[in-house]
N, C-alpha and C positions, 0 to 999 in steps of 0.2 A: 471562349470568349465572355462566358460568362465570370468566369475566374479574374480574368483581367476587368473586367466591369468591378465587379467587387473590392479588386484590389487598390482600384485608382478610387473607390467612393470612400472608403474607410481610411485610404489614405491622406484623402484630401480634409475627412473627417478631424483625423488627428493632428493636423496642422492648423483648422480653420474655426473648431470647436470650444468654447468657452469655459463650458463646466468639465469639472475632473471628472464627473463621473463618466461623460459622453466619451471623453477622450481615451480614459481608461477602457470602455466597452470598445471602441474601433481598435484598439489595442489587442482586445482580446479575439476580436472577428477577424483579425491580419496573422495572428499566431494561430489561428484554426486553419486558415486560409495557408498559411505557410507550411504547417503539418502536413496537408493534401498532395500543397507540392514537394513535400520531403525536403524542407529546408532546414535542416537543426539551427543553424545559427540565427537564420530569420526570425524562426519558434522564437530559439530563447530571448533574444532582444526584445520581442512584442509581449511574451510573458514578463521581462523583468520591468520594462516601462508600466507596463499593468499593476503589477506589485507596488512599483512606488506612487502611482497616482492614487490607488483604492486599495487596500492592501484588504481591508475587510470584506469588499462585496467579492474578490478573489481568491480569501479562504473561503467565503460561503458557496462559492459558484464556479473558481472552475481549476480549483485546486488538483481535481483529480485527472483534466486533461495533460498538465504541466508534469504530472509526476510519471503519469501513464509516458508521454515524450522520454522522460528522462531514463525511464527503465528501458524500453525499447532501444534505446541509443548506447546501452550498457554503463549508464552514470548512475548507480543508485546512490553514492556518497552524495551528490549533489539531490537527488531525491531526499536526501536526509532533512537538508535546511529546507526545503519548501514545505517538509513535512511539518516540523518543528514551527516551522511562522504559521502555519497553517491552525494548529495547536495555539497558538497562542491566544488566537481570535475563537476557535472551538475547544476548549478545554473540555477533554472528558467525549471527545467525540470518537464513539469507537472502532468506527471505520477507519478513520485518521490513525488511530492508535494501531489495530492492525499493519494497515500499509503502513507504518513506521517500523513496526517490528518486521516487516519482511524486508521495508528497506535496508536496517540495521542487518541483518542475517543474511541478505546479497550482498552487500559491502564488505563481509568479515566482518564487522564490530559485533560480536555476539554478545560482551556483555552488556553492553548499551539496550540490544534486543531484549535480554532475559531482564534489564529493571525495566524498562517499558511494560513487559509481561507482568513485572510483579506489583507494577503500579494500577494496571487495569485491573486484576483478578481483584486487589484492595476493594474497587468503587463501582466493581458490576456484579450485579446479582442474576448473570445469567451464563451459558455454557458456551455462548460466543467465542471469547478469549480461547477459552480450552481448544477449543476445536481448531481455531484459525494457525493458531502458535505452535500444534501437534502436527499439522499439516505440512507448514513453514520450514520446521525441523526436518520432519523426515525429506521434504523436497532437498533440503542441501545436504542429505544422508546423514544426519545424527539420528539415527532410529533409535537410540537409548534415551536420549534426551526426548524424544517426540514422544516415545510410549509412557517415560515418566509425567511429561505433560497430559497426556492423556488418561492415565491411571489417575493423577491427582482431578481432574475433572469429572472420573467417573465416580469418584470417593464424594466431590463436594453435591455433584449432580446423578444419584445413581438412576435416575428415572427418565435421564435424557436419550431421547429417543436419537439426536442429531447426534451425540458423542458414541453411542452405541453403533450406529451406522458407521462411524470413522472406524471405528475398532475393526469391524465386521471386514471394511474395505482395508485396513494395515495387513488384517490377518490371509486375507484371500491375495494380496500382491507381496507378500514377505517372502523375500528371496531365498532358498534354500541354503545353507551352508554348511560344509563338513557331514552333508551325508543325512542332516536331520529332517523332519518332513518337511517342517514351513516354516525353518527357522523361529525352533523352539523358544530359544534363548529371546529372543524378543516378544514371542508371545505371552513368556512368561513374567517378562515386566509389567506389559500391559494389565495381565492378571492378578498379579501382586495386591 
């Protein structure tokens, strides 16, 4: 009953409110209610309307919900467009860039993911981009590239506890191959 009341309230607001910001916010709330009801088409419609009405507000406040829905629905390619639109409003945001790299990798656009990573490490002085990208590469099964990114991160940030923890996690989870102790070739790549 509460859901129906909220849906009616926000639907009325979309139709009657005069301010663009308020109509955009009503669409955001409707999208979130549609997520709860697992209505993908309705959710997409309301996100799109909110982006049209107020892109700066969407970029700063609601992009994560939109992208999460697209990932969960198996549409990482569409998430790329949302993330690129978000970066227009939040240039240099490391979290948005990490999500964009992940979306590129999940959609199979590895070269674009690598290009985004290259731009990020040029403009950041932290170990986070190395950690995120190494884990993402490992998750899609490219252990060699993951090891290379991790090794580069450890060279740039030798005191990084975060990167050493990821290295140790990689070592512990690295599957044995051809009788090797713990995928020694993979571990050798990290330690080079």
